[in-house]
DOMI-10970 format. One record per residue (C-alpha): residue in one letter; x, y, z. Coordinates in steps of 0.5 Angstrom, whole numbers, padded with zeros to 4 digits, always signed. Layout:
BEGIN
aXYZ/...
END
This chain:
BEGIN
m+0224+0194+0168/p+0221+0190+0175/g+0221+0194+0180/s+0222+0192+0188/a+0218+0189+0193/s+0216+0195+0197/d+0214+0199+0190/i+0209+0194+0188/l+0205+0192+0194/p+0199+0196+0197/e+0202+0202+0202/d+0200+0198+0208/g+0204+0192+0206/t+0202+0185+0207/a+0197+0187+0212/g+0192+0185+0207/t+0190+0177+0204/l+0194+0178+0198/v+0195+0172+0193/g+0197+0171+0186/r+0201+0167+0181/i+0208+0166+0179/w+0211+0162+0174/r+0216+0157+0177/k+0222+0155+0173/g+0225+0149+0173/k+0222+0142+0172/p+0216+0141+0173/g+0215+0149+0172/g+0209+0152+0171/p+0204+0157+0174/s+0203+0157+0181/v+0198+0160+0186/v+0202+0164+0191/a+0200+0167+0198/i+0204+0174+0199/r+0206+0174+0207/p+0211+0179+0211/d+0216+0173+0210/g+0215+0171+0204/v+0212+0169+0198/f+0209+0161+0199/d+0206+0156+0194/i+0200+0154+0196/t+0197+0150+0189/t+0197+0144+0193/a+0191+0146+0196/v+0188+0151+0190/p+0191+0149+0183/t+0188+0156+0181/t+0186+0163+0183/a+0179+0161+0181/d+0178+0155+0185/l+0181+0160+0191/c+0176+0165+0190/n+0170+0160+0189/a+0172+0157+0196/p+0167+0157+0202/d+0173+0162+0205/p+0178+0164+0201/v+0181+0168+0206/a+0182+0163+0211/l+0185+0158+0205/a+0190+0164+0203/r+0192+0165+0210/t+0192+0158+0214/t+0195+0154+0208/r+0202+0153+0209/g+0205+0152+0202/e+0212+0152+0201/r+0216+0158+0201/l+0219+0160+0195/g+0223+0166+0197/a+0222+0174+0198/l+0218+0177+0194/a+0223+0182+0191/d+0227+0176+0188/l+0221+0173+0185/v+0218+0180+0182/g+0220+0178+0175/d+0216+0172+0175/l+0210+0175+0177/l+0204+0173+0172/a+0196+0176+0172/p+0193+0174+0179/i+0187+0171+0175/d+0187+0165+0170/l+0180+0161+0169/q+0176+0167+0171/a+0172+0170+0165/i+0175+0177+0163/k+0170+0183+0163/a+0170+0190+0163/a+0165+0196+0164/g+0165+0202+0159/v+0162+0208+0160/t+0161+0208+0167/f+0163+0215+0169/a+0160+0222+0166/v+0168+0224+0163/s+0169+0217+0159/l+0161+0218+0156/l+0164+0224+0153/e+0170+0222+0151/r+0167+0215+0147/l+0161+0221+0144/i+0168+0225+0142/e+0171+0219+0139/e+0164+0217+0135/h+0163+0224+0132/a+0170+0225+0130/k+0170+0218+0127/g+0176+0216+0130/d+0180+0222+0127/p+0184+0225+0133/a+0185+0232+0129/r+0177+0234+0130/a+0177+0232+0138/e+0177+0239+0141/t+0172+0241+0135/v+0167+0235+0137/r+0168+0237+0145/g+0166+0244+0144/e+0160+0242+0140/l+0158+0236+0145/n+0158+0240+0151/a+0154+0245+0147/i+0149+0240+0145/i+0147+0236+0151/g+0147+0242+0155/a+0146+0238+0162/d+0151+0235+0167/v+0151+0228+0166/s+0155+0226+0171/t+0149+0228+0176/i+0144+0224+0172/r+0143+0217+0175/p+0143+0211+0169/g+0136+0208+0168/s+0132+0214+0172/a+0126+0218+0170/e+0131+0224+0169/a+0136+0220+0165/e+0130+0218+0160/a+0127+0225+0159/l+0135+0227+0157/k+0135+0221+0152/k+0128+0224+0149/s+0131+0231+0148/l+0137+0229+0145/m+0133+0224+0140/a+0129+0229+0138/r+0135+0234+0137/g+0138+0227+0133/a+0144+0227+0138/w+0142+0220+0141/s+0148+0215+0141/p+0149+0208+0143/y+0154+0211+0148/l+0149+0215+0151/e+0144+0209+0152/v+0150+0205+0156/g+0152+0211+0160/i+0145+0214+0163/g+0140+0208+0161/p+0138+0202+0165/y+0143+0197+0162/a+0150+0198+0163/e+0156+0196+0158/i+0159+0190+0160/f+0164+0187+0155/t+0169+0181+0154/k+0176+0184+0154/a+0179+0178+0153/p+0179+0171+0154/p+0181+0167+0160/m+0189+0166+0161/a+0190+0172+0156/a+0191+0177+0161/v+0198+0179+0162/g+0201+0181+0169/y+0206+0186+0173/g+0213+0187+0168/a+0210+0184+0162/e+0209+0188+0155/i+0202+0191+0154/g+0201+0191+0146/i+0198+0196+0141/r+0196+0195+0134/p+0201+0198+0129/d+0196+0201+0125/s+0193+0205+0131/d+0195+0212+0132/w+0190+0215+0137/n+0190+0210+0143/n+0191+0210+0151/p+0192+0207+0158/e+0185+0206+0162/p+0186+0205+0169/e+0182+0201+0173/v+0179+0197+0179/t+0178+0191+0177/l+0173+0186+0181/i+0174+0179+0183/a+0167+0175+0183/n+0166+0168+0185/a+0161+0163+0181/r+0156+0165+0186/g+0156+0173+0184/a+0160+0175+0190/i+0165+0180+0190/v+0171+0177+0193/g+0176+0182+0192/a+0180+0187+0188/t+0186+0189+0184/l+0188+0193+0178/g+0188+0193+0171/n+0189+0197+0165/d+0184+0196+0159/v+0188+0199+0153/n+0184+0202+0148/l+0185+0204+0141/r+0181+0210+0141/d+0181+0211+0133/i+0178+0204+0132/e+0173+0204+0137/g+0171+0211+0134/r+0170+0209+0127/s+0164+0205+0129/a+0162+0202+0136/l+0162+0195+0133/l+0169+0195+0132/l+0170+0195+0140/g+0172+0187+0140/i+0178+0190+0135/a+0179+0196+0139/k+0179+0192+0146/d+0182+0185+0144/t+0189+0185+0142/n+0195+0181+0144/g+0197+0184+0151/s+0192+0189+0151/c+0189+0187+0158/a+0194+0188+0164/i+0192+0185+0171/g+0195+0185+0178/p+0199+0186+0181/f+0196+0182+0186/i+0189+0180+0188/r+0187+0183+0195/l+0182+0179+0198/f+0176+0182+0202/d+0177+0182+0210/d+0178+0185+0216/t+0183+0190+0212/f+0180+0192+0205/g+0172+0191+0203/l+0168+0193+0198/d+0167+0200+0201/d+0175+0201+0200/v+0173+0200+0192/r+0168+0205+0192/r+0173+0210+0196/a+0179+0208+0191/r+0183+0213+0187/v+0187+0210+0182/e+0193+0214+0180/l+0197+0213+0173/e+0203+0216+0170/v+0206+0215+0163/t+0214+0216+0162/g+0216+0216+0155/p+0222+0215+0151/d+0221+0221+0149/q+0221+0224+0156/f+0214+0226+0156/r+0211+0225+0162/l+0203+0224+0163/r+0199+0224+0170/g+0192+0222+0171/a+0187+0219+0176/n+0181+0215+0177/d+0177+0216+0183/l+0171+0211+0184/s+0167+0216+0188/r+0165+0219+0182/i+0163+0213+0178/s+0155+0213+0175/r+0154+0206+0177/d+0156+0202+0184/p+0161+0197+0183/a+0156+0192+0186/e+0151+0194+0180/l+0156+0193+0175/v+0157+0186+0177/a+0150+0184+0178/q+0149+0186+0171/a+0155+0182+0168/m+0153+0176+0172/g+0147+0172+0175/a+0140+0169+0173/n+0141+0171+0166/h+0149+0169+0165/q+0153+0164+0170/y+0161+0164+0170/p+0163+0158+0174/d+0170+0160+0174/g+0168+0166+0176/m+0169+0173+0174/a+0174+0179+0174/l+0170+0186+0172/m+0174+0192+0170/t+0170+0198+0173/g+0171+0203+0167/t+0175+0209+0169/l+0174+0217+0168/f+0181+0218+0166/a+0181+0220+0158/p+0188+0224+0156/t+0187+0230+0152/e+0194+0233+0153/p+0198+0234+0146/r+0204+0229+0147/t+0208+0234+0142/k+0208+0241+0140/g+0202+0242+0135/g+0199+0235+0137/t+0192+0233+0137/g+0193+0229+0144/f+0195+0224+0147/t+0197+0217+0144/h+0202+0211+0146/m+0209+0211+0143/v+0213+0205+0143/g+0217+0204+0150/d+0212+0208+0154/l+0212+0206+0161/v+0206+0205+0164/s+0204+0205+0172/i+0198+0205+0175/r+0197+0205+0183/s+0192+0205+0188/p+0194+0205+0196/k+0191+0199+0197/l+0192+0195+0191/g+0199+0196+0190/t+0202+0198+0183/l+0201+0195+0176/t+0207+0197+0171/n+0208+0195+0164/r+0211+0198+0158/v+0208+0199+0151/n+0210+0196+0145/h+0206+0193+0138/c+0201+0188+0139/d+0205+0184+0134/r+0212+0184+0137/i+0210+0182+0144/p+0211+0175+0146/p+0205+0171+0143/w+0199+0168+0147/t+0201+0161+0147/f+0199+0158+0154/g+0192+0158+0154/t+0187+0153+0159/s+0188+0147+0156/a+0196+0148+0157/l+0194+0150+0164/m+0190+0143+0165/r+0196+0139+0162/n+0201+0143+0166/l+0197+0142+0172/a+0196+0135+0171/a+0204+0134+0170/r+0205+0137+0176/g+0200+0132+0180/l+0196+0138+0182/l+0189+0136+0179/r+0185+0132+0184/
END
């Protein structure tokens, strides 16, 4: 499945500061931090053993650009060895950050996870809410007034609380080291029959809460399980292979910054073994909370992450197109190929399988530390 270098790079190629991780084969092998440059892929692990170390450095861009490193070869020859570009960072996600995703979470809740009831519930909720929530700023007086109105009608929900209330929904998507990268299989539970990809920009913050870069992410979601109860979020969101991140971190420099994130368009394509094709897009200019606000709510005086954080920012994409004639909407099929692309961040591609059939997660933080120590890379 791994594609060509031109398929996964941003539209401006290697003009930006791109860093990632590759599994080095041979002895001693293991994960290495790499810089993606016009003349190839360079291992800079001797300077920064982890991408968390790189992002916590005073000047990550200078480190990535000026560290000589060992040339491993051309990107085209190493695509199959790519790992998720994060390692020790906490993996967090923000939910219900778009008005469309707010509506879809409400549908899941009111349909009790039953996709057959989704369209009926969608119409009922539109009539009950009676307002364009996309125009309402979360935490505003207008949002509080709508909240009181809906409570009086018995229509309040935990999803409305985080969608238009003062506090964002921030949850742990996966443990550090659990994310899969470009080309890996992503997992859905075999007992889920309503699930979908969530194409998102993923912010990379250092230990001080400063956003130093961004990448792409797929916050795979089991809609039927979350719809039964919001308290099942952990099962619906965190399963083996349910978090894909990559292909590279693009560090903030003179070619790319937070304003580019705010304007980012993320495109999704799902191609199934049944010849079904789904396309969609996620436009961050329509997000309800600014990306910087999401990071500030996730970490700061109340919560620190000494190795930094990767924060998925949410999506407005919620597929409703029936997959089969007479069907009740979209759900994944084993073998689906999911490609997420954004012009400044490249392409993240993964294939869907059941989470109990993909390779088990065995290489965690302790394994990374032992590996780096054996390679003489810890100081």
